[in-house]
C-alpha positions in Angstrom: 0.0 0.0 0.0 1.1 3.6 -0.7 1.1 5.5 2.6 2.7 8.6 1.1 1.2 12.1 0.4 0.8 13.8 -2.9 2.5 17.0 -4.0 -0.9 18.7 -3.5 -1.0 17.4 0.1 2.5 18.7 0.8 1.6 22.1 -0.6 -1.4 22.1 1.7 1.0 21.1 4.5 3.2 24.1 3.8 0.2 26.5 4.0 -1.0 25.0 7.2 2.5 25.1 8.8 3.0 28.7 7.7 -0.4 29.8 9.1 0.2 28.0 12.5 3.7 29.6 12.7 2.2 33.0 12.1 -0.7 32.7 14.5 0.5 31.8 18.0 -2.3 30.9 20.4 -3.4 33.9 22.6 -2.4 32.7 26.0 -4.8 30.8 28.2 -8.0 32.1 26.4 -9.0 29.0 24.5 -12.2 30.5 23.3 -10.3 33.3 21.6 -8.1 30.7 19.9 -11.2 28.8 18.7 -12.5 32.0 17.1 -9.1 32.6 15.5 -9.2 29.1 14.0 -12.8 29.6 12.9 -12.1 32.9 11.2 -9.4 31.4 9.1 -11.6 28.4 8.1 -9.6 25.7 9.9 -12.5 24.3 11.8 -14.6 21.7 10.1 -12.2 20.4 7.4 -13.6 16.9 7.8 -17.2 17.9 7.1 -18.9 16.6 4.0 -19.2 20.0 2.3 -18.5 23.6 2.7 -21.2 26.3 3.2 -21.1 26.4 7.0 -18.0 28.6 7.3 -15.6 25.7 7.0 -13.2 25.0 4.1 -13.5 21.8 2.0 -10.5 19.5 2.3 -9.7 16.0 1.2 -9.2 13.2 3.6 -5.4 13.3 3.3 -5.5 17.1 3.7 -7.4 16.6 7.0 -4.6 14.2 8.1 -2.0 16.8 7.1 -3.8 19.6 9.1 -4.2 17.4 12.2 -0.5 16.4 12.1 0.8 19.9 11.6 -1.5 21.2 14.4 -0.1 18.6 16.8 3.5 19.3 15.7 3.1 23.1 16.2 2.6 22.8 19.9 -0.7 24.6 19.7 -3.0 24.2 22.7 -5.6 21.4 23.1 -8.8 22.2 21.3 -11.9 23.3 23.2 -14.1 22.9 20.2 -13.2 19.4 19.0 -16.3 17.8 20.5 -18.5 20.0 18.4 -16.3 19.8 15.3 -15.5 16.1 15.3 -18.5 14.5 17.0 -21.6 16.7 16.8 -21.0 18.1 13.3 -20.6 14.7 11.4 -23.6 13.4 13.4 -25.8 16.4 12.3 -24.6 16.0 8.7 -25.6 12.3 8.8 -28.9 12.5 10.8 -29.9 16.1 11.5 -32.5 18.1 9.7 -31.6 21.0 7.5 -32.8 23.4 10.1 -30.6 21.7 12.8 -27.6 21.9 10.5 -28.2 25.6 9.7 -28.6 26.5 13.4 -25.7 24.6 14.9 -22.9 24.1 12.3 -22.0 27.7 11.5 -21.4 28.6 15.2 -19.2 25.5 15.6 -17.3 26.4 12.5 -16.8 30.0 13.8 -15.5 28.7 17.1 -18.4 30.6 18.8 -20.2 27.7 20.5 -18.5 24.9 22.4 -20.1 21.4 23.1 -19.8 18.5 25.5 -21.1 15.0 25.4 -23.7 13.7 27.8 -23.4 9.9 27.5 -21.9 8.1 30.6 -23.8 7.9 33.9 -22.7 6.7 37.3 -24.6 3.4 36.8 -24.0 3.2 33.0 -20.5 4.1 32.0 -19.4 1.3 29.7 -22.9 -0.1 29.5 -24.4 2.8 27.6 -27.7 1.1 27.0 -28.4 1.1 30.7 -28.8 4.9 31.0 -31.5 6.3 33.3 -31.6 10.0 32.5 -35.2 10.8 31.4 -36.5 13.3 28.9 -40.2 13.8 29.3 -42.4 15.7 26.9 -43.7 19.0 28.4 -46.8 20.8 27.1 -44.8 23.7 25.7 -42.9 22.0 22.9 -40.0 21.0 25.0 -38.6 18.0 26.8 -37.9 18.1 30.6 -34.6 16.4 31.4 -33.8 14.8 34.7 -30.8 12.7 35.6 -27.0 12.7 35.9 -24.1 12.4 33.5 -20.5 11.8 34.5 -17.0 12.0 33.1 -18.2 14.8 30.9 -15.2 16.5 29.3 -15.2 20.3 29.0 -18.7 20.6 30.5 -17.4 23.5 32.6 -16.7 25.4 29.3 -19.5 24.2 27.1 -22.4 26.2 25.8 -24.4 23.1 24.7 -24.5 19.3 25.4 -25.8 16.5 23.3 -27.6 14.2 25.7 -28.6 10.6 25.3 -31.8 10.2 27.4 -34.8 7.9 27.8 -37.8 9.5 26.0 -40.0 6.4 26.6 -40.2 5.8 30.4 -41.3 2.2 29.8 -38.5 1.3 27.5 -35.5 -0.9 28.2 -31.9 -1.1 27.1 -31.3 0.6 23.7 -35.0 1.1 22.9 -36.9 4.4 23.5 -33.9 6.7 23.6 -33.5 10.2 22.3 -30.5 12.3 21.2 -31.2 15.8 22.5 -29.3 19.1 22.0 -29.4 20.8 25.4 -28.3 24.4 26.3 -26.0 24.4 29.3 -26.8 28.0 30.4 -30.2 27.5 31.9 -31.9 26.7 35.2 -31.7 23.0 36.1 -28.2 22.4 34.9 -25.4 22.0 37.5 -21.7 21.2 36.6 -19.4 19.8 39.3 -15.7 19.3 38.4 -14.1 15.9 39.2 -10.6 16.1 40.8 -8.3 13.5 39.2 -5.1 11.9 40.6 -3.1 14.4 38.5 -4.6 17.3 40.6 -6.5 18.7 37.5 -10.2 18.5 36.7 -10.6 17.6 33.0 -13.9 15.8 33.6 -17.2 16.8 35.3 -20.4 15.5 36.7 -23.5 17.2 35.2 -26.8 17.2 37.0 -30.1 17.8 35.1 -33.0 18.8 37.2 -35.8 19.9 35.0 -33.6 21.3 32.3 -35.3 21.9 28.9 -34.5 20.9 25.3 -36.7 22.0 22.4 -38.6 19.3 20.5 -37.1 20.4 17.2 -33.6 19.8 18.7 -34.1 16.0 18.9 -31.7 14.5 16.3 -33.0 11.7 14.2 -36.5 11.8 15.8 -37.8 10.4 19.1 -36.7 6.8 19.7 -33.7 7.0 17.3 -31.2 7.9 20.0 -29.4 4.6 20.1 -28.8 4.6 16.3 -27.6 8.2 16.3 -25.4 7.7 19.4 -23.7 4.6 17.8 -23.2 6.5 14.6 -21.5 9.3 16.6 -19.1 6.8 18.2 -17.9 5.8 14.8 -16.8 9.4 14.2 -14.9 9.6 17.5 -11.8 7.9 16.1 -10.5 8.8 12.7 -8.2 11.6 11.6 -7.7 12.7 15.2 -6.0 9.3 15.9 -3.1 10.2 13.7 -2.7 13.6 15.4 -2.8 11.9 18.8 0.1 9.7 17.6 2.1 12.8 17.0 1.7 13.8 20.6 2.6 10.2 21.6 5.8 10.4 19.6 6.7 13.6 21.5 6.2 11.9 24.8 8.2 8.9 23.7 11.1 11.2 22.7 11.0 12.8 26.1 11.3 9.4 27.8 14.2 8.4 25.5 16.0 11.7 26.3 15.6 11.1 30.0 16.9 7.5 29.6 20.0 8.8 27.9 20.5 11.6 30.4 20.1 9.4 33.5 21.9 6.4 32.2 18.8 4.2 32.5 19.3 3.2 28.8 22.1 1.0 30.1 19.5 -1.4 31.5 18.7 -4.0 28.8 15.1 -4.2 29.9 14.7 -0.4 29.5 16.2 -0.5 26.1 13.9 -3.3 25.1 10.9 -1.3 26.3 11.9 1.8 24.4 12.4 -0.2 21.2 9.0 -1.9 21.7 7.2 1.4 22.2 8.8 2.9 19.1 7.9 -0.2 17.0 4.3 -0.4 18.3 3.8 3.3 17.6 4.9 2.9 14.0 2.5 -0.1 13.7 -0.4 2.0 15.1 0.3 4.7 12.4 0.3 2.2 9.6 -2.9 0.6 10.9 -4.6 4.1 11.2 -3.6 5.0 7.7 -4.8 1.6 6.4 -8.2 1.9 8.0 -8.7 5.7 7.7 -10.6 5.5 4.4 -12.2 2.1 4.9 -16.0 1.9 5.2 -18.2 -0.6 7.0 -15.3 -1.9 9.2 -17.2 -2.1 12.5 -14.2 -3.2 14.4 -11.6 -0.6 13.3 -12.4 2.0 16.0 -12.3 -0.7 18.7 -9.0 -2.1 17.5 -7.5 1.4 17.4 -8.7 2.1 21.0 -7.3 -1.1 22.3 -3.9 -0.4 20.6 -3.3 3.1 21.8 -4.9 2.7 25.3 -2.5 -0.1 26.3 0.4 1.5 24.5 0.1 4.8 26.4 -0.3 3.0 29.7 2.9 1.1 29.1 4.7 4.3 28.1 3.7 5.8 31.5 5.0 2.8 33.3 8.3 3.0 31.3 8.6 6.7 32.0 8.5 6.3 35.8 10.9 3.3 35.5 13.4 5.5 33.6 12.8 8.4 36.1 13.8 6.1 38.9 13.3 6.8 42.6 12.6 10.5 41.9 9.3 9.4 40.3 8.1 8.3 43.7 8.6 11.6 45.4 5.2 13.0 46.2 4.1 16.5 45.3 3.3 19.2 47.8 -0.2 19.4 49.2 -3.0 20.3 46.9 -5.3 23.3 47.4 -8.0 24.7 45.1 -6.0 27.8 44.5 -2.7 26.0 44.0 -3.0 22.5 42.5 0.0 20.3 43.2 2.7 20.0 40.5 3.8 16.8 38.9 6.8 16.2 36.7 6.3 14.9 33.2 6.8 11.2 34.1 4.5 11.3 37.1 1.7 13.1 35.1 2.1 10.7 32.2 1.9 7.6 34.5 -1.1 8.8 36.5 -3.2 10.2 33.7 -2.6 7.1 31.4 -4.1 4.8 34.0 -7.5 5.9 32.7 -6.6 5.3 29.0 -8.0 1.8 29.0 -11.3 3.0 30.7 -12.5 6.3 29.2 -13.8 6.4 25.7 -15.0 2.8 26.1 -13.1 0.3 28.3 -10.9 -2.5 26.9 -13.5 -5.0 27.9 -16.2 -3.2 26.0 -14.0 -2.9 22.9 -13.2 -6.6 22.9 -17.0 -7.4 23.2 -17.7 -5.2 20.2 -15.0 -7.0 18.1 -16.3 -10.4 19.3 -19.9 -9.7 18.4 -19.9 -7.3 15.5 -16.7 -8.5 13.7 -16.2 -12.1 14.6 -19.9 -12.9 15.0 -19.4 -14.7 18.2 -22.6 -15.4 20.3 -23.3 -13.6 23.5 -22.5 -15.5 26.6 -25.7 -17.2 28.0 -27.1 -15.8 31.2 -25.9 -17.7 34.3 -22.6 -18.7 32.7 -19.6 -17.7 34.8 
C-alpha cells in the first residue's frame, strides 16, 4: 500500500504550517483561539461539504492539518467535540434546520459542546442509562438525571444528551439524542478532581432542564442509532494527530533515559524499542483503516492499541525516572493544584486510558460480536 502524500498534500501542509507559525495561540484564552481558527476556516475540514463557514478538504488534507497542528505545539482544542463528533452526526442524521442552526457557530468557534453519555450506573454499559427526557406541554422536553466523566462541561455552551424518552423502554430502545443548552436553570456542573490534581472531567446534573422538541436529532426513539453513529466518528483523523503527541512523549522518555543512564538497562532498552515499533505499527494501521468503510471493528481495534500502548509508556517513564518518580508533590489546594513532573503526570493520567472512551472489555466485546460474529454469553454462565 502507498502511505505517502501527494504533491498537493505537501503544498497544503506548507500552507498549514505557515499559518500556524504566524498565529500563536493567545495565551490561556482557549475560546479566543477557537474563534481565530474559525475565522481562518480551519474548523470543520472533515465535514462533507462547505457552506457552514468551513473549508472543503480531502481526507489526506485533513490528516495533514491534524498532524501539523499537533507538531506546532498549539493548545488542546476546546471545540473538538462540536467539530469532530456533533457536526458529522448532524450531517448524517440532522435536519436542514438543525444543520443551519448549529454548524455555523461550531465552524466559527463561537459555541462549544460537551457529550452527555456516561452515567454513574451506566458508564461502559451505555444502553443502561436512566436519564429521562419527558415531553412537556410547551414543545420542550424536561430532562432529569445525571451524567459523569463529561469532558469540558465547565466550558461548554451546549451538550448533546442521550436520554430515555420512553419511560417504559428498556436497554437501547426508547432513547432520544437531544441538544441541550447548558446555560439554563436545572443544569449544574461539578468538576471531578483527578489523581493528577487537575479537573478535565465533570459531573453534570439535570433537574428539569429543557430541550426544544425540534432539537431531537433523528427523531424520538432513534437515540441509540444516532449515538452509535457518533461513536464511529470519534476515532479517525484525530487518531493520527494523537500519535504525533505520543511520539513527542516517547522522545522525552528516550531523552531522560539517555540523560540518567537508564538506557544501560537492557530491559529499559527493550521497552523503548518496543514502544517505538508499536507506535509505528499504530500509524500504519490508522492510515490503512482511515478511508475504509463498513469496518465495525476498526475504531475498537484502534482504541485497544493506543490505550494499552500509552499506559505502558507511562510505566516505562517512571521506571526511567527512577526513585525520583516516587517523590510525592506538595499538598493540593484549590488555588494551587499540586505540581507533577512529566513522568508522574504521564503515568497517573494514562491509568485511565483503558477505561475512558470505552473500556478495553467493551472494545473486545464489540469486536467479538460485530466483527467475529461470536454469540453472546448465555445468562448464568460464569
